[in-house]
C-alpha positions in Angstrom: 45.6 28.7 5.4 42.2 30.8 6.7 44.4 33.9 4.7 44.9 31.9 1.9 41.6 31.1 0.7 40.2 34.7 1.2 42.6 36.2 -1.1 41.8 34.1 -4.2 44.6 36.3 -6.2 47.2 34.2 -4.0 45.0 31.3 -4.8 45.6 31.2 -8.2 48.9 32.2 -8.2 49.8 29.2 -6.6 48.1 27.3 -8.5 49.9 28.7 -11.3 52.8 28.3 -9.7 52.4 24.4 -8.9 51.2 24.0 -12.6 54.5 25.1 -13.6 56.6 23.0 -11.6 54.6 20.1 -12.3 54.4 20.7 -15.7 58.3 20.2 -15.7 58.8 16.5 -14.1 56.5 15.5 -16.3 57.7 14.3 -20.0 55.7 15.0 -23.3 55.6 11.5 -24.1 53.9 10.5 -20.6 50.1 9.1 -21.1 48.9 9.0 -17.4 49.9 11.1 -14.5 49.2 10.4 -10.6 47.9 14.0 -10.5 46.8 16.8 -12.9 46.8 20.2 -11.4 45.6 23.8 -12.7 43.9 26.3 -13.3 42.4 26.0 -16.9 43.1 24.2 -20.2 46.5 24.7 -21.0 47.8 25.9 -17.6 47.9 22.7 -15.9 50.2 20.9 -14.8 49.6 18.6 -17.7 49.9 21.9 -19.9 48.9 21.5 -24.1 49.1 17.7 -23.6 46.7 17.2 -21.7 44.2 15.5 -23.7 46.4 13.1 -24.2 46.7 11.8 -20.4 44.9 9.6 -18.3 44.6 10.9 -14.7 44.1 9.2 -11.0 43.2 12.7 -9.3 42.3 16.2 -11.1 42.1 19.0 -9.5 41.1 22.5 -11.6 39.9 25.9 -10.3 37.5 26.3 -12.9 37.7 23.6 -15.9 40.0 20.6 -16.3 40.5 18.5 -19.5 42.2 14.9 -19.9 42.4 12.0 -21.8 40.8 9.8 -19.2 40.0 9.8 -15.4 40.3 6.7 -12.9 40.2 8.2 -9.4 39.1 11.4 -8.8 37.9 14.8 -10.8 37.0 17.8 -9.2 36.2 21.2 -10.9 35.1 24.2 -10.0 32.9 24.9 -13.2 33.7 21.7 -15.9 35.8 18.1 -16.3 36.1 17.3 -19.4 37.1 13.9 -20.7 37.2 12.5 -23.8 37.2 9.1 -23.1 35.9 6.8 -20.1 35.8 8.1 -16.4 35.6 5.7 -13.2 35.4 6.9 -10.1 34.2 10.1 -8.9 33.9 13.7 -10.6 32.3 16.9 -9.3 31.9 20.3 -10.8 30.0 22.9 -10.4 28.6 23.4 -13.8 29.0 20.5 -16.0 30.6 16.9 -16.2 31.4 16.3 -19.9 33.0 12.6 -20.8 33.3 11.3 -24.1 33.4 7.7 -23.3 31.8 5.5 -20.4 31.4 7.0 -16.9 31.6 4.2 -14.0 31.5 5.2 -10.0 29.4 8.9 -9.4 29.0 12.1 -11.5 27.9 15.0 -9.5 27.9 18.8 -10.8 25.7 21.5 -10.3 24.2 21.6 -13.8 24.4 18.6 -15.9 26.3 15.0 -16.3 26.8 14.6 -20.3 28.0 11.0 -20.9 28.5 9.1 -24.3 29.0 6.1 -23.7 27.4 4.2 -21.3 27.2 4.6 -17.3 26.9 2.4 -14.6 26.8 3.9 -10.5 25.2 7.5 -9.7 24.6 10.5 -12.0 23.4 13.1 -9.7 22.8 16.7 -11.5 21.2 19.8 -10.6 19.4 20.7 -14.0 19.9 17.0 -16.1 22.0 13.7 -16.9 22.1 13.1 -20.0 23.9 9.3 -21.0 24.4 8.8 -24.9 24.7 4.9 -24.4 22.5 3.0 -21.2 22.1 4.4 -17.4 23.0 0.9 -15.7 23.2 3.3 -12.3 21.2 5.6 -10.5 20.0 8.9 -11.8 18.9 11.9 -10.4 18.6 15.3 -11.3 16.6 18.3 -10.8 14.5 18.8 -13.9 15.6 15.7 -16.6 17.3 12.2 -17.6 18.0 11.2 -20.9 19.2 8.1 -21.7 19.7 5.5 -24.8 18.1 2.3 -22.3 18.3 2.6 -18.2 18.5 -0.4 -16.0 17.9 1.3 -12.8 15.9 4.4 -10.9 15.4 7.9 -12.9 14.2 10.3 -10.7 13.7 14.4 -12.4 11.6 16.8 -11.0 10.1 16.9 -15.0 10.9 14.5 -16.6 12.8 11.0 -17.7 12.9 10.1 -21.9 14.2 6.2 -22.4 14.2 5.8 -26.2 14.8 2.2 -25.4 13.6 0.3 -21.7 13.8 1.4 -18.8 13.9 -1.9 -16.1 13.8 0.5 -12.9 11.2 2.7 -11.6 10.9 6.1 -13.5 10.0 9.3 -11.0 8.7 12.4 -12.5 7.2 15.5 -12.0 5.3 15.9 -15.0 6.6 12.8 -17.7 7.9 9.7 -18.6 8.4 7.9 -21.3 9.9 4.7 -22.3 9.3 1.5 -24.9 9.4 -1.2 -22.0 9.6 -0.4 -18.4 8.7 -2.1 -15.2 6.7 1.1 -13.4 6.4 4.4 -14.0 5.0 7.4 -11.6 4.3 10.6 -13.0 2.7 14.3 -12.2 1.0 14.7 -15.3 2.2 11.8 -17.8 3.2 8.8 -18.8 4.1 6.9 -21.8 5.6 3.5 -23.2 5.1 0.7 -24.7 5.2 -2.3 -22.4 4.1 -1.5 -18.4 4.9 -4.7 -16.0 3.9 -3.0 -13.2 2.2 -0.3 -11.9 1.9 2.9 -14.3 0.4 6.4 -11.9 0.1 9.6 -13.2 -1.4 12.7 -12.2 -3.7 12.7 -15.2 -3.1 10.5 -18.2 -1.9 6.7 -19.0 -0.2 6.2 -22.5 1.1 2.6 -23.4 0.4 -0.5 -25.3 -0.2 -2.3 -22.5 -0.4 -1.9 -19.0 -3.1 -4.0 -16.4 -2.4 -1.6 -13.5 -2.9 2.0 -14.8 -3.5 4.6 -12.6 -4.8 7.6 -13.7 -8.2 9.6 -14.2 -7.5 8.9 -18.5 -5.7 6.0 -19.4 -5.4 5.1 -23.4 -4.0 1.7 -23.5 -4.2 -0.2 -26.9 -5.2 -3.9 -25.5 -7.1 -2.3 -22.8 -10.6 -1.4 -22.1 -12.5 1.6 -22.5 -16.6 2.5 -22.5 -19.0 5.4 -21.8 -21.3 4.8 -19.2 -24.8 5.6 -18.1 -25.1 6.1 -14.8 -28.2 7.0 -11.7 -27.4 6.7 -7.9 -29.9 6.8 -5.1 -29.9 10.7 -4.8 -31.7 10.7 -8.7 -28.3 11.9 -9.9 -27.4 10.7 -13.7 -24.1 10.3 -15.0 -22.8 10.2 -17.8 -18.7 8.9 -17.5 -15.5 7.8 -19.5 -14.2 4.8 -18.1 -10.7 3.5 -19.8 -7.7 1.4 -18.6 -5.9 -1.4 -18.4 -7.4 -5.7 -18.1 -7.8 -4.6 -14.4 -7.5 -1.3 -13.3 -9.0 1.7 -15.2 -9.6 5.3 -14.6 -13.2 7.5 -14.5 -14.4 10.5 -15.3 -17.9 12.0 -15.4 -20.6 14.6 -15.1 -24.3 14.8 -15.4 -27.2 16.3 -13.4 -29.8 15.4 -10.6 -32.5 15.0 -11.3 -34.8 16.0 -8.0 -37.1 19.0 -7.8 -34.2 21.1 -6.2 -34.3 24.9 -5.7 -31.9 25.8 -8.1 -30.7 23.3 -11.1 -27.7 21.0 -9.6 -25.2 19.7 -11.9 -22.7 16.7 -10.9 -19.0 16.2 -12.0 -17.3 12.8 -10.9 -13.6 11.0 -10.8 -12.5 7.8 -9.5 -10.6 4.6 -9.8 -11.6 0.8 -10.2 -10.3 -2.6 -10.8 -12.1 -5.6 -13.2 -12.6 -8.9 -11.2 -13.2 -11.9 -13.5 -15.8 -14.3 -12.3 -17.1 -16.1 -14.8 -17.7 -15.9 -18.4 -19.6 -12.6 -19.1 -20.0 -12.1 -15.4 -17.4 -9.9 -13.9 -17.2 -8.2 -10.3 -16.7 -3.8 -11.1 -15.1 -2.3 -8.1 -14.9 1.5 -7.6 -13.4 4.7 -6.0 -15.0 8.1 -6.5 -15.7 11.4 -5.2 -18.5 12.9 -6.5 -19.6 16.5 -6.3 -23.3 18.1 -6.7 -23.4 21.9 -7.4 -25.8 24.6 -8.3 -23.0 27.7 -9.6 -24.3 29.3 -6.5 -22.7 28.7 -3.4 -24.9 25.1 -3.0 -22.5 22.2 -3.3 -22.8 18.2 -1.8 -19.8 16.0 -1.6 -19.9 12.1 -1.9 -17.6 9.7 -1.3 -17.9 6.5 -2.7 -17.2 2.5 -2.6 -19.0 0.8 -5.5 -19.8 -2.7 -5.3 -20.9 -3.6 -8.9 -22.3 -6.9 -10.4 -21.8 -7.1 -14.0 -22.8 -8.6 -17.5 -21.8 -8.2 -20.7 -24.3 -8.7 -23.6 -22.1 -9.7 -26.6 -19.0 -7.5 -26.9 -20.5 -3.6 -27.1 -22.6 -3.6 -23.2 -22.7 -4.2 -20.0 -25.3 -3.7 -17.8 -24.2 -3.1 -13.8 -26.0 -2.5 -10.1 -24.7 -2.8 -7.1 -25.2 -1.4 -3.0 -22.4 1.7 -2.1 -21.1 2.8 1.0 -21.1 6.7 1.0 -19.8 9.3 3.1 -21.3 12.6 2.2 -20.7 16.8 3.9 -22.1 19.8 2.5 -22.9 23.1 4.3 -26.1 22.2 6.9 -27.7 25.0 6.2 -28.6 23.9 2.5 -30.6 21.0 4.6 -30.2 18.7 1.0 -32.9 15.5 1.6 -31.3 13.0 -0.7 -31.3 10.4 2.1 -33.5 9.6 4.6 -31.6 7.3 6.9 -28.1 6.9 7.8 -25.7 4.6 9.5 -24.0 7.4 11.1 -24.4 11.6 10.7 -22.6 14.1 13.6 -24.8 16.3 16.1 -26.8 18.9 14.8 -24.5 21.8 16.4 -22.5 21.6 13.7 -21.8 24.0 11.0 -21.4 21.3 8.4 -23.6 18.3 8.2 -21.5 15.0 7.9 -23.0 11.4 7.5 -22.4 7.5 6.0 -25.4 5.5 4.5 -26.0 2.6 1.9 -27.0 3.3 -1.4 -26.9 2.3 -5.1 -25.5 2.6 -8.2 -26.9 1.7 -11.6 -26.0 2.3 -15.3 -25.2 0.8 -19.2 -22.0 1.7 -20.8 -20.8 0.6 -24.4 -17.4 -0.6 -24.8 -14.7 -0.1 -27.3 
C-alpha cells in the first residue's frame, strides 16, 4: 500500500481500472449511484452520464462532475455539481455547486454556490453564495452573499447585498444593509446597525448608535467641529462624529505657552453622550494627545474627560470639566506644563511619567 501511494502512475492506473469496472455495473438509465469514483470527467464510474446522476459518495483524483451529492464528495482539484448538495464537499481548489448546499464545504481556494447555503463554508480564498448563507462563512480573503444568517469571517472583506443577521468580521471592509454587528480593520458600511460597529478608521451607516472609529458618518447621528483648551494651554480644533451614543474624535492644534520651540498638537479618541435633562448632557471621553516640536521633543498624554455640556439652540454646545491625565516624556526635555501631580516616578528614570488632574473646556458647532 505504501508503494502504491509513492508511485502516482500505479495509483492512476488502478483508478482507471476501478472506473471501467464500476461503469460496467451501472445502467445508463440509472439516476443515482452509491459510489462515484474517477479521475476526471468522463473517466469515472459514471462515465459520460455523470452529469445526470446523484451520488452518495464521490472520490476523484482531479475533478468530479455530478447532478447532485447526498453524502460526501472529495476531489483533488474540484467538485462540480449541477444541482444541490448535502453532506461534505472537500476539494483542493474549488467546490462549484449550481443549486443549494447544506452541510460543510471545504476548499483550498473557493466555494461557489448558486443558491443558498446551510452549514459551514471554509475556503482559502473566497466563499461566493448566490442566495442566503445561513451558516458560517470563513475565508482567507472574501465572503460574498446575497444575504447572511450567521457569522462571516474574512481576511479582507465581507460583502452582503441584503441583510446580515450575524457578526461580520473582516481585516479590511464589511458591507451590508441591516446588520447586527460589524468589526473591520479599516471600514464598515451599512444602512442600519443594531449593535456595535467597530472599525480601524471609518464607519458609514444610516443608523448606528454605537459606532467605534475615529470617523463615523452616520446619517441620523451627530457631527461637530469643536475648539478646546486644556491645562497645558493647548488649543485643539477637532472633528467629532458618531451616533446617538458613541462618537469618534480627531483633532490638531498648537500649544500657546512660551516654549523654546513651537509645539504642535494632535489628538484622537472616543466619546459617549449621556443625556441628563433637556439641553444638558454629559460627554465622557477617552483621548490620546501628543505635543511635538518635530525635532525630537514630544509630550504624550492619555486622558479621561468628564465634560458636562449645555446646548444653545440646535447648533451650539459649550462644555467644561475635569480630566484625569497620564503623561510621559523624556526627562531631559523638562516640560513644565503641570506643577502638581497625584503621582510621578523617581527622578532617576530616563523618562518622566506622571498622573495629574487637569481640565478641558470648549465650544462646538453641531451639524
